[in-house]
Biopython code that builds the backbone (N, CA, C, O; Angstrom):
import numpy as np
from Bio.PDB.StructureBuilder import StructureBuilder

atoms = [
    (1, "THR", "N", (-123.025, 110.432, -100.557)),
    (1, "THR", "CA", (-123.130, 110.365, -98.659)),
    (1, "THR", "C", (-123.567, 111.335, -98.647)),
    (1, "THR", "O", (-123.088, 112.242, -99.329)),
    (2, "LEU", "N", (-124.825, 111.536, -97.730)),
    (2, "LEU", "CA", (-125.058, 112.608, -97.089)),
    (2, "LEU", "C", (-124.006, 113.017, -95.806)),
    (2, "LEU", "O", (-123.669, 112.335, -94.838)),
    (3, "PRO", "N", (-123.643, 114.340, -96.175)),
    (3, "PRO", "CA", (-122.801, 115.264, -94.941)),
    (3, "PRO", "C", (-123.629, 115.197, -93.530)),
    (3, "PRO", "O", (-124.708, 115.763, -93.355)),
    (4, "VAL", "N", (-123.024, 114.505, -92.675)),
    (4, "VAL", "CA", (-122.750, 114.466, -91.204)),
    (4, "VAL", "C", (-121.863, 115.776, -90.611)),
    (4, "VAL", "O", (-120.665, 115.972, -90.812)),
    (5, "ILE", "N", (-122.814, 116.643, -89.801)),
    (5, "ILE", "CA", (-122.425, 117.291, -88.328)),
    (5, "ILE", "C", (-122.053, 116.563, -87.334)),
    (5, "ILE", "O", (-122.996, 115.773, -87.359)),
    (6, "VAL", "N", (-121.438, 116.229, -86.515)),
    (6, "VAL", "CA", (-120.982, 116.212, -84.820)),
    (6, "VAL", "C", (-120.680, 116.752, -83.999)),
    (6, "VAL", "O", (-119.517, 117.137, -84.117)),
    (7, "PHE", "N", (-121.403, 117.187, -82.617)),
    (7, "PHE", "CA", (-121.336, 118.097, -82.051)),
    (7, "PHE", "C", (-122.020, 117.662, -80.734)),
    (7, "PHE", "O", (-123.099, 117.071, -80.697)),
    (8, "ASP", "N", (-121.278, 118.018, -79.646)),
    (8, "ASP", "CA", (-122.147, 118.025, -78.000)),
    (8, "ASP", "C", (-122.317, 119.183, -77.655)),
    (8, "ASP", "O", (-121.276, 119.634, -77.180)),
    (9, "PRO", "N", (-123.104, 119.868, -77.661)),
    (9, "PRO", "CA", (-123.069, 121.634, -77.496)),
    (9, "PRO", "C", (-123.206, 121.670, -75.976)),
    (9, "PRO", "O", (-122.849, 122.732, -75.466)),
    (10, "SER", "N", (-123.787, 120.432, -74.900)),
    (10, "SER", "CA", (-123.605, 120.100, -73.827)),
    (10, "SER", "C", (-122.226, 120.430, -72.811)),
    (10, "SER", "O", (-122.101, 121.044, -71.751)),
    (11, "ARG", "N", (-121.112, 119.564, -73.860)),
    (11, "ARG", "CA", (-120.082, 119.726, -73.040)),
    (11, "ARG", "C", (-118.731, 120.215, -73.926)),
    (11, "ARG", "O", (-118.074, 119.527, -74.707)),
    (12, "PRO", "N", (-118.523, 121.683, -73.536)),
    (12, "PRO", "CA", (-117.533, 122.415, -74.332)),
    (12, "PRO", "C", (-116.140, 121.974, -72.567)),
    (12, "PRO", "O", (-115.711, 122.694, -71.666)),
    (13, "ASP", "N", (-115.949, 120.527, -72.902)),
    (13, "ASP", "CA", (-115.204, 120.255, -71.565)),
    (13, "ASP", "C", (-114.686, 119.177, -72.307)),
    (13, "ASP", "O", (-114.874, 118.690, -73.422)),
    (14, "GLU", "N", (-113.931, 118.952, -71.274)),
    (14, "GLU", "CA", (-112.914, 116.931, -71.212)),
    (14, "GLU", "C", (-114.526, 116.118, -71.781)),
    (14, "GLU", "O", (-114.705, 116.014, -72.995)),
    (15, "ARG", "N", (-115.035, 115.870, -71.314)),
    (15, "ARG", "CA", (-116.105, 115.070, -71.914)),
    (15, "ARG", "C", (-116.211, 115.759, -72.763)),
    (15, "ARG", "O", (-115.248, 116.513, -72.619)),
    (16, "GLY", "N", (-116.736, 116.066, -73.617)),
    (16, "GLY", "CA", (-117.061, 117.129, -74.948)),
    (16, "GLY", "C", (-115.567, 116.262, -75.623)),
    (16, "GLY", "O", (-115.631, 115.180, -76.207)),
    (17, "ARG", "N", (-115.023, 116.593, -75.515)),
    (17, "ARG", "CA", (-113.757, 116.156, -75.959)),
    (17, "ARG", "C", (-113.243, 114.896, -76.523)),
    (17, "ARG", "O", (-112.713, 114.617, -77.598)),
    (18, "ARG", "N", (-113.714, 113.888, -74.960)),
    (18, "ARG", "CA", (-113.590, 112.239, -75.128)),
    (18, "ARG", "C", (-114.526, 111.522, -75.887)),
    (18, "ARG", "O", (-114.338, 110.344, -76.193)),
    (19, "PHE", "N", (-115.858, 112.371, -76.318)),
    (19, "PHE", "CA", (-117.081, 111.528, -76.818)),
    (19, "PHE", "C", (-116.373, 112.092, -78.098)),
    (19, "PHE", "O", (-116.221, 111.063, -78.756)),
    (20, "LEU", "N", (-115.816, 113.185, -78.889)),
    (20, "LEU", "CA", (-115.390, 113.540, -80.307)),
    (20, "LEU", "C", (-114.683, 112.078, -80.492)),
    (20, "LEU", "O", (-114.942, 111.274, -81.388)),
    (21, "ALA", "N", (-113.694, 111.911, -79.400)),
    (21, "ALA", "CA", (-112.399, 111.061, -79.360)),
    (21, "ALA", "C", (-113.317, 109.657, -79.789)),
    (21, "ALA", "O", (-113.149, 108.852, -80.705)),
    (22, "GLY", "N", (-114.105, 109.719, -78.971)),
    (22, "GLY", "CA", (-114.596, 108.076, -79.134)),
    (22, "GLY", "C", (-115.094, 108.150, -80.865)),
    (22, "GLY", "O", (-114.925, 107.304, -81.743)),
    (23, "VAL", "N", (-115.762, 109.514, -80.937)),
    (23, "VAL", "CA", (-116.533, 109.232, -82.166)),
    (23, "VAL", "C", (-115.307, 109.292, -83.078)),
    (23, "VAL", "O", (-115.634, 108.233, -83.613)),
    (24, "ARG", "N", (-114.375, 109.557, -83.606)),
    (24, "ARG", "CA", (-113.552, 108.586, -84.147)),
    (24, "ARG", "C", (-112.900, 108.066, -84.090)),
    (24, "ARG", "O", (-112.065, 107.806, -84.956)),
    (25, "ALA", "N", (-113.007, 107.595, -82.815)),
    (25, "ALA", "CA", (-111.763, 106.043, -82.376)),
    (25, "ALA", "C", (-113.223, 105.000, -83.341)),
    (25, "ALA", "O", (-112.924, 103.966, -83.938)),
    (26, "VAL", "N", (-114.253, 105.369, -83.317)),
    (26, "VAL", "CA", (-115.476, 104.528, -84.014)),
    (26, "VAL", "C", (-115.674, 104.327, -85.588)),
    (26, "VAL", "O", (-116.129, 103.339, -86.163)),
    (27, "LEU", "N", (-115.142, 105.706, -86.208)),
    (27, "LEU", "CA", (-114.818, 106.097, -87.153)),
    (27, "LEU", "C", (-113.962, 105.613, -87.953)),
    (27, "LEU", "O", (-114.253, 105.676, -89.147)),
    (28, "ARG", "N", (-112.613, 104.965, -87.553)),
    (28, "ARG", "CA", (-111.744, 104.284, -87.551)),
    (28, "ARG", "C", (-112.167, 102.926, -88.395)),
    (28, "ARG", "O", (-111.702, 102.506, -89.454)),
    (29, "GLU", "N", (-113.303, 102.342, -87.482)),
    (29, "GLU", "CA", (-112.979, 100.828, -87.657)),
    (29, "GLU", "C", (-114.353, 100.674, -89.012)),
    (29, "GLU", "O", (-114.973, 101.622, -89.494)),
    (30, "GLU", "N", (-114.560, 98.838, -89.448)),
    (30, "GLU", "CA", (-116.035, 98.952, -90.424)),
    (30, "GLU", "C", (-116.630, 98.981, -89.188)),
    (30, "GLU", "O", (-116.139, 98.960, -88.059)),
    (31, "PRO", "N", (-118.614, 99.071, -89.865)),
    (31, "PRO", "CA", (-118.520, 99.309, -91.363)),
    (31, "PRO", "C", (-118.410, 100.751, -91.374)),
    (31, "PRO", "O", (-118.366, 101.172, -92.530)),
    (32, "PHE", "N", (-118.348, 101.687, -90.462)),
    (32, "PHE", "CA", (-118.086, 103.037, -90.385)),
    (32, "PHE", "C", (-117.030, 103.259, -90.813)),
    (32, "PHE", "O", (-117.294, 104.414, -90.479)),
    (33, "ALA", "N", (-115.838, 103.334, -91.327)),
    (33, "ALA", "CA", (-114.673, 103.777, -91.503)),
    (33, "ALA", "C", (-114.902, 104.198, -92.964)),
    (33, "ALA", "O", (-114.114, 105.062, -93.349)),
    (34, "ALA", "N", (-115.931, 103.721, -93.982)),
    (34, "ALA", "CA", (-116.371, 103.726, -95.492)),
    (34, "ALA", "C", (-117.239, 105.590, -95.047)),
    (34, "ALA", "O", (-117.054, 106.519, -95.834)),
    (35, "ALA", "N", (-117.862, 105.741, -94.109)),
    (35, "ALA", "CA", (-117.822, 106.683, -94.781)),
    (35, "ALA", "C", (-117.796, 108.051, -93.783)),
    (35, "ALA", "O", (-118.606, 108.978, -93.768)),
    (36, "ALA", "N", (-116.495, 107.843, -92.893)),
    (36, "ALA", "CA", (-116.057, 108.579, -92.121)),
    (36, "ALA", "C", (-115.522, 110.392, -93.184)),
    (36, "ALA", "O", (-115.332, 111.433, -92.557)),
    (37, "ASP", "N", (-115.441, 110.349, -94.161)),
    (37, "ASP", "CA", (-115.184, 111.860, -95.129)),
    (37, "ASP", "C", (-116.183, 112.188, -95.030)),
    (37, "ASP", "O", (-116.113, 113.411, -94.906)),
    (38, "SER", "N", (-117.677, 111.735, -94.981)),
    (38, "SER", "CA", (-118.270, 112.299, -94.342)),
    (38, "SER", "C", (-118.936, 113.160, -93.273)),
    (38, "SER", "O", (-119.820, 114.015, -93.323)),
    (39, "ILE", "N", (-118.249, 112.668, -92.351)),
    (39, "ILE", "CA", (-118.762, 113.172, -91.305)),
    (39, "ILE", "C", (-117.771, 114.592, -90.164)),
    (39, "ILE", "O", (-116.813, 114.048, -89.615)),
    (40, "SER", "N", (-117.831, 115.451, -89.960)),
    (40, "SER", "CA", (-116.877, 116.457, -89.806)),
    (40, "SER", "C", (-117.743, 116.452, -88.079)),
    (40, "SER", "O", (-118.918, 116.305, -87.744)),
    (41, "LEU", "N", (-116.493, 116.684, -87.334)),
    (41, "LEU", "CA", (-117.159, 116.918, -85.791)),
    (41, "LEU", "C", (-116.628, 118.835, -85.360)),
    (41, "LEU", "O", (-115.921, 119.765, -85.750)),
    (42, "VAL", "N", (-117.356, 118.529, -84.571)),
    (42, "VAL", "CA", (-116.484, 120.143, -84.341)),
    (42, "VAL", "C", (-116.147, 120.357, -82.785)),
    (42, "VAL", "O", (-117.114, 119.753, -82.320)),
    (43, "ASP", "N", (-115.685, 120.647, -82.065)),
    (43, "ASP", "CA", (-115.338, 120.327, -80.854)),
    (43, "ASP", "C", (-115.570, 122.196, -80.119)),
    (43, "ASP", "O", (-114.708, 123.075, -80.145)),
    (44, "VAL", "N", (-116.660, 122.284, -79.672)),
    (44, "VAL", "CA", (-117.230, 123.031, -79.485)),
    (44, "VAL", "C", (-116.611, 124.152, -77.839)),
    (44, "VAL", "O", (-116.825, 125.243, -77.311)),
    (45, "SER", "N", (-115.915, 123.117, -77.692)),
    (45, "SER", "CA", (-114.700, 123.658, -76.170)),
    (45, "SER", "C", (-113.886, 124.812, -76.971)),
    (45, "SER", "O", (-113.899, 125.861, -76.327)),
    (46, "ALA", "N", (-113.189, 124.907, -78.185)),
    (46, "ALA", "CA", (-112.959, 126.062, -78.832)),
    (46, "ALA", "C", (-113.853, 126.824, -78.893)),
    (46, "ALA", "O", (-113.071, 127.769, -78.997)),
    (47, "PHE", "N", (-115.189, 127.490, -78.939)),
    (47, "PHE", "CA", (-115.813, 128.615, -78.791)),
    (47, "PHE", "C", (-116.637, 129.270, -77.641)),
    (47, "PHE", "O", (-116.721, 130.450, -77.299)),
    (48, "LEU", "N", (-117.319, 127.946, -77.064)),
    (48, "LEU", "CA", (-118.501, 127.811, -76.345)),
    (48, "LEU", "C", (-117.822, 128.459, -74.787)),
    (48, "LEU", "O", (-116.779, 127.820, -74.648)),
    (49, "ALA", "N", (-117.919, 129.129, -73.959)),
    (49, "ALA", "CA", (-117.635, 129.421, -72.564)),
    (49, "ALA", "C", (-118.960, 129.000, -71.770)),
    (49, "ALA", "O", (-119.986, 128.431, -72.142)),
    (50, "ASP", "N", (-118.465, 129.590, -70.304)),
    (50, "ASP", "CA", (-119.961, 129.639, -69.067)),
    (50, "ASP", "C", (-121.003, 130.007, -69.735)),
    (50, "ASP", "O", (-121.993, 129.351, -70.059)),
    (51, "GLU", "N", (-120.588, 131.672, -70.031)),
    (51, "GLU", "CA", (-121.268, 132.403, -70.173)),
    (51, "GLU", "C", (-122.060, 132.935, -71.772)),
    (51, "GLU", "O", (-122.377, 134.063, -72.150)),
    (52, "ASP", "N", (-122.238, 131.074, -72.700)),
    (52, "ASP", "CA", (-123.214, 130.573, -73.457)),
    (52, "ASP", "C", (-124.112, 130.273, -73.031)),
    (52, "ASP", "O", (-125.078, 130.632, -73.704)),
    (53, "PHE", "N", (-124.402, 129.618, -71.968)),
    (53, "PHE", "CA", (-125.340, 128.960, -71.500)),
    (53, "PHE", "C", (-126.120, 129.308, -70.597)),
    (53, "PHE", "O", (-125.605, 130.103, -69.812)),
    (54, "LEU", "N", (-127.901, 128.842, -70.232)),
    (54, "LEU", "CA", (-128.379, 129.700, -69.277)),
    (54, "LEU", "C", (-127.516, 129.068, -68.035)),
    (54, "LEU", "O", (-126.747, 128.134, -67.809)),
    (55, "THR", "N", (-128.156, 130.214, -67.355)),
    (55, "THR", "CA", (-127.744, 129.873, -65.765)),
    (55, "THR", "C", (-128.935, 128.320, -65.041)),
    (55, "THR", "O", (-128.352, 127.485, -64.348)),
    (56, "LEU", "N", (-129.530, 128.246, -65.141)),
    (56, "LEU", "CA", (-130.299, 127.579, -64.457)),
    (56, "LEU", "C", (-130.466, 126.239, -65.076)),
    (56, "LEU", "O", (-130.752, 125.390, -64.232)),
    (57, "ASP", "N", (-130.371, 125.758, -66.368)),
    (57, "ASP", "CA", (-130.417, 124.103, -67.117)),
    (57, "ASP", "C", (-129.333, 124.077, -67.944)),
    (57, "ASP", "O", (-129.436, 123.147, -68.743)),
    (58, "ARG", "N", (-128.107, 124.863, -68.113)),
    (58, "ARG", "CA", (-126.917, 124.850, -69.010)),
    (58, "ARG", "C", (-127.154, 124.246, -70.586)),
    (58, "ARG", "O", (-126.439, 123.593, -71.346)),
    (59, "HIS", "N", (-128.742, 124.893, -70.694)),
    (59, "HIS", "CA", (-128.960, 125.058, -72.458)),
    (59, "HIS", "C", (-128.412, 126.410, -72.612)),
    (59, "HIS", "O", (-128.364, 127.363, -71.834)),
    (60, "LEU", "N", (-127.939, 126.217, -74.038)),
    (60, "LEU", "CA", (-127.713, 127.191, -74.809)),
    (60, "LEU", "C", (-128.031, 128.835, -75.075)),
    (60, "LEU", "O", (-129.153, 128.858, -75.583)),
    (61, "ASP", "N", (-127.597, 130.006, -74.967)),
    (61, "ASP", "CA", (-128.631, 130.733, -74.423)),
    (61, "ASP", "C", (-128.147, 131.777, -75.479)),
    (61, "ASP", "O", (-126.940, 131.556, -75.588)),
    (62, "GLU", "N", (-128.549, 132.991, -76.463)),
    (62, "GLU", "CA", (-128.489, 133.454, -77.294)),
    (62, "GLU", "C", (-126.972, 133.739, -78.379)),
    (62, "GLU", "O", (-126.786, 133.802, -79.595)),
    (63, "SER", "N", (-126.257, 133.833, -77.364)),
    (63, "SER", "CA", (-124.468, 133.441, -77.611)),
    (63, "SER", "C", (-123.969, 132.591, -78.432)),
    (63, "SER", "O", (-123.648, 132.542, -79.619)),
    (64, "GLY", "N", (-123.983, 131.647, -77.128)),
    (64, "GLY", "CA", (-124.311, 129.968, -77.677)),
    (64, "GLY", "C", (-124.764, 129.351, -79.081)),
    (64, "GLY", "O", (-124.109, 128.682, -79.879)),
    (65, "HIS", "N", (-125.656, 129.645, -79.115)),
    (65, "HIS", "CA", (-126.117, 129.967, -80.612)),
    (65, "HIS", "C", (-126.206, 130.310, -81.505)),
    (65, "HIS", "O", (-126.597, 129.783, -82.546)),
    (66, "ARG", "N", (-125.671, 131.781, -81.154)),
    (66, "ARG", "CA", (-124.986, 132.588, -82.192)),
    (66, "ARG", "C", (-123.160, 132.235, -82.848)),
    (66, "ARG", "O", (-122.495, 132.643, -83.800)),
    (67, "LYS", "N", (-122.948, 131.322, -81.767)),
    (67, "LYS", "CA", (-121.569, 130.907, -82.057)),
    (67, "LYS", "C", (-121.639, 129.411, -82.843)),
    (67, "LYS", "O", (-121.145, 129.242, -83.958)),
    (68, "LEU", "N", (-122.324, 128.370, -82.092)),
    (68, "LEU", "CA", (-122.963, 127.706, -82.828)),
    (68, "LEU", "C", (-122.374, 127.199, -83.929)),
    (68, "LEU", "O", (-121.456, 126.531, -84.405)),
    (69, "ALA", "N", (-123.791, 128.132, -84.182)),
    (69, "ALA", "CA", (-124.358, 128.314, -85.458)),
    (69, "ALA", "C", (-122.975, 128.945, -86.725)),
    (69, "ALA", "O", (-122.511, 128.375, -87.713)),
    (70, "ALA", "N", (-122.729, 130.021, -86.255)),
    (70, "ALA", "CA", (-121.781, 129.806, -87.229)),
    (70, "ALA", "C", (-120.375, 128.900, -87.100)),
    (70, "ALA", "O", (-119.491, 129.239, -87.886)),
    (71, "ALA", "N", (-120.083, 127.835, -86.237)),
    (71, "ALA", "CA", (-119.400, 126.934, -86.410)),
    (71, "ALA", "C", (-119.929, 125.618, -87.585)),
    (71, "ALA", "O", (-119.482, 124.843, -88.431)),
    (72, "ILE", "N", (-121.018, 125.984, -87.005)),
    (72, "ILE", "CA", (-121.975, 124.706, -88.684)),
    (72, "ILE", "C", (-121.850, 125.305, -89.847)),
    (72, "ILE", "O", (-121.298, 124.592, -90.685)),
    (73, "VAL", "N", (-122.232, 126.601, -90.296)),
    (73, "VAL", "CA", (-121.598, 127.582, -91.181)),
    (73, "VAL", "C", (-120.171, 127.092, -91.760)),
    (73, "VAL", "O", (-119.970, 126.655, -92.893)),
    (74, "GLU", "N", (-119.578, 127.199, -91.112)),
    (74, "GLU", "CA", (-117.967, 127.149, -91.442)),
    (74, "GLU", "C", (-117.857, 125.961, -91.817)),
    (74, "GLU", "O", (-117.136, 125.779, -92.798)),
    (75, "VAL", "N", (-118.546, 124.715, -91.154)),
    (75, "VAL", "CA", (-117.866, 123.969, -91.664)),
    (75, "VAL", "C", (-118.468, 123.265, -93.267)),
    (75, "VAL", "O", (-118.011, 122.616, -94.207)),
    (76, "MET", "N", (-119.810, 123.900, -92.824)),
    (76, "MET", "CA", (-120.667, 123.798, -94.532)),
    (76, "MET", "C", (-120.155, 124.596, -95.589)),
    (76, "MET", "O", (-120.517, 124.306, -96.730)),
    (77, "ALA", "N", (-119.235, 125.722, -95.386)),
    (77, "ALA", "CA", (-118.553, 125.976, -96.220)),
    (77, "ALA", "C", (-117.197, 125.327, -96.604)),
    (77, "ALA", "O", (-116.602, 125.178, -97.671)),
    (78, "SER", "N", (-117.012, 125.089, -95.659)),
    (78, "SER", "CA", (-115.518, 124.204, -96.620)),
    (78, "SER", "C", (-115.728, 122.914, -96.951)),
    (78, "SER", "O", (-114.698, 122.243, -97.018)),
    (79, "ARG", "N", (-116.987, 122.225, -97.233)),
    (79, "ARG", "CA", (-116.830, 121.273, -97.179)),
    (79, "ARG", "C", (-118.055, 121.409, -98.651)),
    (79, "ARG", "O", (-118.741, 120.452, -99.010)),
    (80, "GLY", "N", (-118.096, 122.800, -99.326)),
    (80, "GLY", "CA", (-119.414, 123.267, -100.295)),
    (80, "GLY", "C", (-120.397, 123.275, -100.243)),
    (80, "GLY", "O", (-121.131, 123.438, -101.219)),
    (81, "LEU", "N", (-120.809, 123.086, -98.967)),
    (81, "LEU", "CA", (-122.485, 122.761, -99.170)),
    (81, "LEU", "C", (-123.719, 123.561, -98.982)),
    (81, "LEU", "O", (-124.896, 123.239, -98.820)),
    (82, "LEU", "N", (-123.044, 124.807, -99.060)),
    (82, "LEU", "CA", (-123.404, 126.591, -99.037)),
    (82, "LEU", "C", (-123.765, 126.335, -100.756)),
    (82, "LEU", "O", (-123.034, 126.021, -101.695)),
    (83, "GLY", "N", (-124.816, 126.544, -100.693)),
    (83, "GLY", "CA", (-125.883, 127.062, -101.778)),
    (83, "GLY", "C", (-125.135, 128.442, -102.371)),
    (83, "GLY", "O", (-124.196, 129.097, -101.920)),
    (84, "SER", "N", (-125.882, 128.588, -103.470)),
    (84, "SER", "CA", (-125.517, 130.339, -104.002)),
    (84, "SER", "C", (-126.722, 131.466, -103.460)),
    (84, "SER", "O", (-126.849, 132.690, -103.501)),
    (85, "GLY", "N", (-127.590, 130.205, -102.887)),
    (85, "GLY", "CA", (-128.943, 131.823, -102.802)),
    (85, "GLY", "C", (-128.579, 132.837, -102.191)),
    (85, "GLY", "O", (-127.430, 133.133, -101.861)),
    (86, "PRO", "N", (-129.997, 133.684, -101.932)),
    (86, "PRO", "CA", (-129.576, 134.647, -101.064)),
    (86, "PRO", "C", (-129.687, 134.722, -99.490)),
    (86, "PRO", "O", (-130.515, 134.096, -98.829)),
    (87, "ALA", "N", (-128.933, 135.399, -99.094)),
    (87, "ALA", "CA", (-128.612, 134.945, -98.020)),
    (87, "ALA", "C", (-129.601, 135.446, -97.095)),
    (87, "ALA", "O", (-130.156, 136.538, -97.220)),
    (88, "VAL", "N", (-129.844, 134.472, -95.997)),
    (88, "VAL", "CA", (-130.847, 135.539, -94.739)),
    (88, "VAL", "C", (-130.093, 136.752, -93.940)),
    (88, "VAL", "O", (-129.185, 136.503, -93.147)),
    (89, "GLU", "N", (-130.519, 138.023, -94.199)),
    (89, "GLU", "CA", (-129.610, 139.293, -92.820)),
    (89, "GLU", "C", (-130.469, 138.846, -91.836)),
    (89, "GLU", "O", (-131.499, 138.194, -92.008)),
    (90, "PRO", "N", (-129.798, 139.385, -90.371)),
    (90, "PRO", "CA", (-130.981, 138.759, -89.138)),
    (90, "PRO", "C", (-131.684, 139.842, -89.377)),
    (90, "PRO", "O", (-131.646, 140.956, -89.901)),
    (91, "GLY", "N", (-132.782, 138.595, -88.404)),
    (91, "GLY", "CA", (-133.977, 139.495, -88.107)),
    (91, "GLY", "C", (-134.852, 139.192, -89.225)),
    (91, "GLY", "O", (-136.060, 139.399, -89.337)),
    (92, "ASP", "N", (-133.955, 138.621, -90.103)),
    (92, "ASP", "CA", (-135.319, 138.354, -91.301)),
    (92, "ASP", "C", (-135.347, 136.832, -91.129)),
    (92, "ASP", "O", (-135.685, 136.311, -92.192)),
    (93, "GLU", "N", (-135.121, 135.976, -90.204)),
    (93, "GLU", "CA", (-135.097, 134.646, -90.105)),
    (93, "GLU", "C", (-137.019, 134.386, -89.972)),
    (93, "GLU", "O", (-137.336, 133.210, -89.790)),
    (94, "GLY", "N", (-137.815, 135.083, -90.030)),
    (94, "GLY", "CA", (-139.510, 134.595, -90.303)),
    (94, "GLY", "C", (-139.469, 134.562, -91.713)),
    (94, "GLY", "O", (-139.763, 133.496, -92.255)),
    (95, "SER", "N", (-139.137, 135.607, -92.461)),
    (95, "SER", "CA", (-139.133, 135.431, -94.024)),
    (95, "SER", "C", (-138.883, 134.353, -94.479)),
    (95, "SER", "O", (-137.816, 134.689, -94.993)),
    (96, "SER", "N", (-138.987, 133.144, -94.768)),
    (96, "SER", "CA", (-138.254, 131.884, -94.799)),
    (96, "SER", "C", (-139.561, 131.145, -95.597)),
    (96, "SER", "O", (-140.685, 131.205, -95.099)),
    (97, "GLY", "N", (-139.287, 130.381, -96.989)),
    (97, "GLY", "CA", (-140.466, 129.858, -97.874)),
    (97, "GLY", "C", (-140.087, 130.086, -99.017)),
    (97, "GLY", "O", (-139.172, 130.755, -99.498)),
    (98, "PRO", "N", (-141.343, 129.103, -99.644)),
    (98, "PRO", "CA", (-141.139, 129.407, -101.416)),
    (98, "PRO", "C", (-141.618, 130.444, -101.592)),
    (98, "PRO", "O", (-141.176, 130.854, -102.665)),
    (99, "GLU", "N", (-142.767, 131.656, -100.862)),
    (99, "GLU", "CA", (-142.972, 132.523, -101.412)),
    (99, "GLU", "C", (-141.933, 133.769, -100.811)),
    (99, "GLU", "O", (-142.157, 134.970, -100.955)),
    (100, "ALA", "N", (-141.104, 133.356, -100.317)),
    (100, "ALA", "CA", (-139.434, 134.844, -99.992)),
    (100, "ALA", "C", (-138.878, 134.783, -100.799)),
    (100, "ALA", "O", (-138.146, 135.743, -101.040)),
    (101, "HIS", "N", (-138.878, 133.448, -101.852)),
    (101, "HIS", "CA", (-137.510, 133.014, -102.418)),
    (101, "HIS", "C", (-138.361, 132.589, -104.200)),
    (101, "HIS", "O", (-138.636, 131.517, -104.739)),
    (102, "PRO", "N", (-138.508, 133.833, -104.562)),
    (102, "PRO", "CA", (-139.343, 133.065, -106.023)),
    (102, "PRO", "C", (-138.143, 132.659, -107.590)),
    (102, "PRO", "O", (-138.608, 132.147, -108.608)),
]
sb = StructureBuilder()
sb.init_structure("model")
sb.init_model(0)
sb.init_chain("A")
sb.init_seg("    ")
for serial, (resi, resn, name, xyz) in enumerate(atoms, 1):
    if name == "N":
        sb.init_residue(resn, " ", resi, " ")
    sb.init_atom(name, np.array(xyz, "f"), 0.0, 1.0, " ", f" {name:<3s}", serial, name[0])
structure = sb.get_structure()
């Protein structure tokens, strides 16, 4: 089964929590209940705040992206989804691809 991570980064508030509650409710029903174990829900209200968004259009800013990425990595690690390959250090994001990992 393919692992799935569900979150709504645009709603770190009650609407986002209601969205996740709705997803949980759907996952209790067939045919979705069979896949529920492979789905992780991330409540962004636990770590995102107003200062993690751009003022103009409510997209995540750099700090928001970093916090969300950390939460996704945490879920992946808890599910054993991270390989044992080399870690990417900050600033090395552009050195990916087959030639970078012999």
